[in-house]
N, C-alpha and C positions, 0 to 999 in steps of 0.2 A: 504492500500499501505506499509506504512511503517514496518506494523508486516509482510510484507516478504521479504523485502529488510533484516530484522532483523535476521528473519528465516533463509535464503539464507546464509549471510554469517558466521551464526553460523553453518549451514551444510558444509561451507566448510572447518571452523577452524578445523572440529571436524573429516571430510575425510582425515586430512591430508597433504590439499591445501599448501604448507608450503615449504621452502627451502629446507630442508632434502629429498631428494629427489635421486633415483638413476639417474636418468638427471645429475643433480650437480654434483652428484659425479665422473661420467663420466669425468664431465669437470677437475676435480681438475687434476692436472700435477705437477713429478717432477720440482723444480726448481720454482715452483711459490711463489710469495711473501704470507705474511702474509696478508697483505693489501687486496688484490684480493682474496683468499680464505674466507674474513671477509665479503667483496661485496659479492661474491658467495652465502655463508650460513646464513649471517647475525652474530651476536656474539656471542661467543663459551657460554658454559655452564660450561665449568673446564678449567682454564689453569695452570701448572705446570712448572716454570723457572728452571732449573740447568746448572748451568756451560753453558750458551751458547747455550742450546739447551732448547728450549717449546714443552712441549708436548699437544694439545687441543683436550676438546671431544664438539660435537652438539649433543645435545639430550642425550636420558636417554639408560637406562642398555639396553632393548629390540629396541631400535631402535635410530642407533647414527652412525656418524661417526668418527673416531680419525685422528691425522695426530700429527707428529713430525715435529719440523723444525729445521734446523741446519740454526744459520747466517741468521734466517727469512725466508727461504726459505722451502718447502717440501722436506721433506727426506723421508718420509714414512709415510701410509696412509694406513685405514681399512675401513671397515665399515660391519653394523650387522644390519639387519633385515629390510631393505630398500625394496622398493616396485615401 
């Protein structure tokens, strides 16, 4: 039984059952604050901050969501490779 549970868990991870989904992308709205986005998508893979703007990426080159925050609120966002 234990091996079955571990197998199911691994299969879910490998199939992409995470927070980086087209459904969650659709929930992102202009003006949404950084904390709410982090609750929705988890911690970003990377962020850069310059002069009051923050550009963050969730995911990798082939599958990602990129969001630019101005004054800690969503200003622009894009996606790549989501299903």
